[in-house]
C-alpha positions as CSV (number, residue, x, y, z in Angstrom):
1,X,-41.0,346.8,84.9
2,X,-41.5,350.4,83.7
3,X,-38.6,351.6,85.9
4,X,-36.3,348.9,84.5
5,X,-37.2,349.9,81.0
6,X,-36.5,353.6,81.9
7,X,-33.1,352.6,83.1
8,X,-32.4,350.8,79.8
9,X,-33.7,353.8,77.8
10,X,-31.4,356.1,79.8
11,X,-28.3,354.1,79.0
12,X,-29.5,353.7,75.4
13,X,-29.4,357.5,75.2
14,X,-25.8,357.4,76.3
15,X,-24.9,354.8,73.7
16,X,-26.6,356.7,71.0
17,X,-24.7,359.9,71.9
18,X,-21.5,357.9,72.0
19,X,-22.2,356.6,68.5
20,X,-22.5,360.2,67.3
21,X,-19.2,361.2,69.1
22,X,-17.4,358.3,67.5
23,X,-18.9,359.2,64.2
24,X,-20.2,355.7,63.5
25,X,-23.2,354.7,61.4
26,X,-24.1,352.2,64.1
27,X,-22.7,350.9,67.4
28,X,-21.1,347.4,67.7
29,X,-20.4,345.3,70.8
30,X,-16.7,346.4,70.9
31,X,-17.7,350.1,70.7
32,X,-19.5,350.1,74.0
33,X,-16.3,350.3,76.0
34,X,-14.4,352.4,73.5
35,X,-12.6,355.4,75.0
36,X,-13.8,358.8,74.0
37,X,-11.3,361.5,73.0
38,X,-12.9,364.8,72.0
39,X,-10.6,367.6,71.1
40,X,-6.9,367.4,71.8
41,X,-6.9,366.8,75.5
42,X,-4.7,364.0,77.0
43,X,-6.4,361.4,79.1
44,X,-6.1,361.7,82.9
45,X,-3.3,359.4,84.1
46,X,-1.8,358.5,87.4
47,X,1.4,356.9,88.6
48,X,0.7,354.2,91.2
49,X,1.8,356.4,94.0
50,X,-0.4,359.3,92.7
51,X,-3.4,356.9,92.5
52,X,-2.8,355.9,96.2
53,X,-2.6,359.5,97.3
54,X,-5.7,360.4,95.3
55,X,-7.7,357.6,96.9
56,X,-6.6,358.5,100.4
57,X,-7.4,362.2,99.8
58,X,-10.9,361.5,98.6
59,X,-11.7,358.8,101.2
60,X,-11.1,361.5,103.8
61,X,-14.8,361.9,104.6
62,X,-14.6,358.4,106.0
63,X,-11.7,358.5,108.5
64,X,-11.7,354.8,109.4
65,X,-11.8,353.8,105.7
66,X,-8.9,356.2,105.1
67,X,-6.9,354.9,108.0
68,X,-7.4,351.3,106.8
69,X,-6.4,352.3,103.2
70,X,-3.2,353.9,104.4
71,X,-2.4,350.8,106.5
72,X,-3.1,348.4,103.5
73,X,-1.0,350.5,101.1
74,X,1.9,351.1,103.4
75,X,2.1,347.4,104.3
76,X,2.2,346.5,100.6
77,X,-1.1,344.5,100.5
78,X,-1.4,345.4,96.9
79,X,0.4,343.7,94.0
80,X,-0.2,346.1,91.0
81,X,2.7,345.7,88.6
82,X,1.9,346.0,85.0
83,X,4.0,343.3,83.3
84,X,3.9,341.0,80.3
85,X,1.5,338.1,80.3
86,X,-0.4,339.5,83.3
87,X,-4.2,339.9,82.7
88,X,-6.0,343.2,83.4
89,X,-8.5,343.6,86.2
90,X,-8.4,343.2,89.9
91,X,-9.0,340.7,92.6
92,X,-9.1,340.8,96.4
93,X,-8.7,337.8,98.7
94,X,-8.7,337.6,102.5
95,X,-6.2,335.9,104.8
96,X,-8.3,335.1,107.8
97,X,-5.5,333.6,109.8
98,X,-3.8,337.0,109.8
99,X,-6.9,339.3,109.6
100,X,-5.5,340.8,106.4
101,X,-6.3,340.9,102.7
102,X,-4.3,340.9,99.5
103,X,-5.1,342.7,96.3
104,X,-3.9,341.6,92.9
105,X,-4.4,343.9,89.9
106,X,-2.7,345.3,86.9
107,X,-2.3,349.1,87.3
108,X,-1.7,350.8,83.9
109,X,-2.1,354.4,85.1
110,X,-5.6,355.1,83.9
111,X,-8.4,356.8,85.9
112,X,-10.3,353.5,85.4
113,X,-7.5,351.6,87.1
114,X,-7.6,354.0,90.0
115,X,-11.3,353.3,90.5
116,X,-10.5,349.6,90.3
117,X,-7.9,350.0,93.1
118,X,-10.5,351.8,95.2
119,X,-13.0,349.0,94.4
120,X,-10.6,346.3,95.7
121,X,-9.7,348.3,98.7
122,X,-13.5,348.5,99.5
123,X,-13.5,344.7,99.5
124,X,-10.6,344.6,101.8
125,X,-12.2,347.1,104.1
126,X,-15.4,345.0,104.3
127,X,-13.3,342.0,105.4
128,X,-11.5,344.1,107.9
129,X,-14.6,345.4,109.7
130,X,-15.8,341.8,110.1
131,X,-12.7,340.6,111.9
132,X,-14.2,341.3,115.4
133,X,-17.6,339.6,114.8
134,X,-18.2,335.9,115.5
135,X,-16.6,333.7,112.8
136,X,-19.9,332.3,111.5
137,X,-21.1,335.9,110.9
138,X,-18.1,336.9,108.9
139,X,-19.4,335.1,105.8
140,X,-21.9,337.2,103.9
141,X,-24.1,336.2,101.0
142,X,-23.3,337.0,97.4
143,X,-26.0,339.7,97.1
144,X,-24.0,342.0,99.4
145,X,-20.5,341.0,98.3
146,X,-20.1,344.0,96.0
147,X,-21.6,346.6,98.4
148,X,-18.4,348.0,100.0
149,X,-16.4,347.7,96.9
150,X,-18.8,349.6,94.7
151,X,-19.4,352.2,97.4
152,X,-15.6,352.9,97.5
153,X,-15.4,352.9,93.7
154,X,-18.2,355.4,93.5
155,X,-16.4,357.8,95.8
156,X,-13.3,357.8,93.6
157,X,-15.1,357.8,90.2
158,X,-17.0,360.9,91.4
159,X,-13.7,362.5,92.5
160,X,-12.0,361.9,89.1
161,X,-14.9,363.6,87.3
162,X,-14.8,366.5,89.6
163,X,-11.0,366.8,89.1
164,X,-11.3,367.1,85.3
165,X,-9.2,369.9,83.9
166,X,-11.4,370.6,80.9
167,X,-14.9,369.9,79.5
168,X,-13.3,367.4,77.1
169,X,-11.6,365.5,79.9
170,X,-14.8,365.6,82.0
171,X,-16.7,364.0,79.1
172,X,-14.1,361.3,78.8
173,X,-14.3,360.6,82.5
174,X,-18.1,360.6,82.5
175,X,-17.9,358.0,79.7
176,X,-15.7,355.8,81.9
177,X,-18.1,356.1,84.8
178,X,-21.1,355.4,82.7
179,X,-19.4,352.3,81.2
180,X,-19.9,350.9,84.6
181,X,-23.6,351.6,84.5
182,X,-23.9,350.1,81.1
183,X,-22.2,347.0,82.3
184,X,-24.5,346.7,85.3
185,X,-27.8,347.4,83.5
186,X,-27.1,345.8,80.2
187,X,-24.0,343.5,80.0
188,X,-24.6,341.8,83.3
189,X,-28.3,341.7,82.6
190,X,-27.5,339.8,79.4
191,X,-25.4,337.4,81.5
192,X,-28.3,336.7,83.8
193,X,-30.7,336.1,80.9
194,X,-28.2,333.8,79.2
195,X,-27.6,331.8,82.3
196,X,-31.3,331.5,83.1
197,X,-32.0,330.2,79.6
198,X,-29.0,327.9,79.7
199,X,-30.3,326.1,82.8
200,X,-33.7,325.7,81.1
201,X,-32.1,324.3,78.0
202,X,-29.8,322.0,80.1
203,X,-32.9,320.2,81.5
204,X,-33.4,318.8,78.0
205,X,-29.8,317.5,77.6
206,X,-26.3,318.7,76.7
207,X,-26.2,322.2,75.3
208,X,-23.8,322.5,72.3
209,X,-21.5,325.4,71.7
210,X,-23.7,326.4,68.8
211,X,-26.7,326.6,71.2
212,X,-24.6,328.5,73.8
213,X,-23.6,331.1,71.2
214,X,-27.2,331.5,70.1
215,X,-28.4,331.9,73.7
216,X,-25.7,334.5,74.3
217,X,-26.7,336.5,71.2
218,X,-30.4,336.4,72.1
219,X,-29.6,337.5,75.7
220,X,-27.5,340.4,74.5
221,X,-30.1,341.6,72.0
222,X,-32.7,341.7,74.8
223,X,-30.5,343.3,77.4
224,X,-29.1,346.0,75.1
225,X,-32.6,347.0,74.0
226,X,-31.7,347.1,70.3
227,X,-28.8,349.7,70.8
228,X,-26.2,347.6,69.0
229,X,-25.9,346.2,65.5
230,X,-23.4,343.4,66.3
231,X,-23.0,341.3,69.4
232,X,-20.5,338.8,71.0
233,X,-21.9,335.3,70.6
234,X,-18.8,333.7,72.2
235,X,-18.9,335.9,75.3
236,X,-19.9,332.8,77.3
237,X,-16.6,331.2,76.6
238,X,-14.4,334.1,77.6
239,X,-16.0,335.0,81.0
240,X,-14.6,333.2,84.0
241,X,-17.7,333.8,86.1
242,X,-19.7,331.3,84.0
243,X,-17.3,328.6,84.9
244,X,-17.4,329.0,88.7
245,X,-19.6,326.0,89.1
246,X,-20.3,326.2,92.9
247,X,-22.0,329.7,92.5
248,X,-24.7,329.8,89.9
249,X,-25.7,333.3,88.7
250,X,-22.4,334.7,90.0
251,X,-22.9,337.8,87.9
252,X,-26.1,338.9,89.7
253,X,-24.4,340.4,92.8
254,X,-22.6,343.0,90.7
255,X,-25.9,344.7,89.6
256,X,-27.4,344.2,93.0
257,X,-24.3,345.6,94.7
258,X,-24.2,348.5,92.3
259,X,-27.8,349.4,93.0
260,X,-27.6,348.8,96.8
261,X,-24.4,350.8,97.1
262,X,-25.9,353.7,95.0
263,X,-28.9,353.7,97.4
264,X,-26.5,353.8,100.4
265,X,-24.5,356.6,98.8
266,X,-27.7,358.6,98.2
267,X,-28.5,358.2,102.0
268,X,-25.0,359.4,102.8
269,X,-25.5,362.5,100.7
270,X,-28.7,363.3,102.6
271,X,-27.0,363.0,106.0
272,X,-23.2,362.9,105.7
273,X,-22.5,363.7,109.4
274,X,-21.4,360.5,111.3
275,X,-22.5,358.4,108.4
276,X,-19.4,356.2,108.5
277,X,-20.5,354.7,111.8
278,X,-23.8,353.6,110.3
279,X,-22.0,352.3,107.2
280,X,-19.6,350.2,109.2
281,X,-22.4,348.9,111.4
282,X,-24.2,347.8,108.3
283,X,-21.2,346.1,106.9
284,X,-20.7,344.2,110.2
285,X,-24.2,342.8,109.9
286,X,-23.9,341.6,106.3
287,X,-23.2,338.1,107.4
288,X,-26.0,337.9,109.9
289,X,-29.0,339.7,108.4
290,X,-31.1,339.9,105.3
291,X,-30.7,343.0,103.1
292,X,-34.2,344.1,104.1
293,X,-33.3,344.0,107.8
294,X,-29.8,345.5,107.2
295,X,-31.3,348.6,105.4
296,X,-34.1,349.1,107.9
297,X,-31.9,348.7,111.0
298,X,-28.9,350.9,109.8
299,X,-30.5,353.3,107.3
300,X,-34.1,353.3,108.3
301,X,-35.2,352.6,104.8
302,X,-37.5,349.9,103.3
303,X,-35.8,348.2,100.3
304,X,-39.0,346.6,99.4
305,X,-40.2,350.1,98.4
306,X,-39.0,351.2,95.0
307,X,-38.1,354.7,96.4
308,X,-34.9,353.5,97.9
309,X,-33.6,352.1,94.6
310,X,-34.9,355.1,92.7
311,X,-32.8,357.5,94.8
312,X,-29.7,355.6,93.8
313,X,-30.6,355.4,90.1
314,X,-31.2,359.2,90.1
315,X,-27.5,359.7,90.8
316,X,-26.6,357.6,87.8
317,X,-29.3,359.5,85.7
318,X,-27.6,362.8,86.7
319,X,-24.4,361.5,85.1
320,X,-26.3,360.6,82.0
321,X,-27.8,364.1,81.8
322,X,-24.4,365.7,82.3
323,X,-22.8,363.5,79.7
324,X,-25.4,364.3,77.0
325,X,-25.5,368.0,77.8
326,X,-21.7,368.3,77.7
327,X,-21.5,366.2,74.5
328,X,-24.1,368.5,72.9
329,X,-22.2,371.6,74.0
330,X,-18.8,370.3,72.6
331,X,-20.4,369.2,69.3
332,X,-21.9,372.7,68.9
333,X,-18.7,374.6,69.5
């Protein structure tokens, strides 16, 4: 519990600093994902081809992931056109009869969209490495569904920060990266609290839209640890995940996958040589083993021990420290 509160406090520090940079008296729900623009720098942008080249370049420490990415992009597995009436975001689906995947997303040219493309390619790579295992072992549980995607996204998010051309741009890119941590530790935590309380309330009868909005606000206040002054009571009505009725608590895998992939990435940084083989072997077993057995067999770590998770969280905490130090430096100049 203490470590969970520390994670919230760390992200709260980011939100407080963001409030100062935005020159706001208080932070509202809509400000959490507001872009930061300090000074007169222009935000890092990519054409679609530049984004593909950037991803391939920075996947290079993982040759098989790189080769797969080139194949997927060259064979037009991605539909990324930015056009009217097309919603933002990304989605990957598999075509098991062809041993291929297809990615649908809206690419607008931002660094965030480049990370999204990497995220979806991670999903496709996960499906690809499973094609030669028995069919019944190709279907993995929801708790590991976001592992490969978040791992790939982490590689590219780190690369964009390292490619910053100025301190102002680096601050903006760190903000983008930490918005993901905010979502995982706070927004998605609020969704879990809301859904848990919804099922409890549903035992007593139909839950009205007024009750749903109240449950949503209560959940957001708890999860954001008092960092905001306004919330989004109707968030329950706008999020598709709540309406996928065959998978309760659909949001949980995002936070679990984020933490699990950060832990895996921390192990990679310790011993990068030949790590891809361990990583692929782990992905191959995701449909046949528990997470505890996966981590012990392929990484030699015990995920029932807090140390594994703490190593991953430390990577996020370094981003927090860098963000706050850089913001202080720019404010004092």
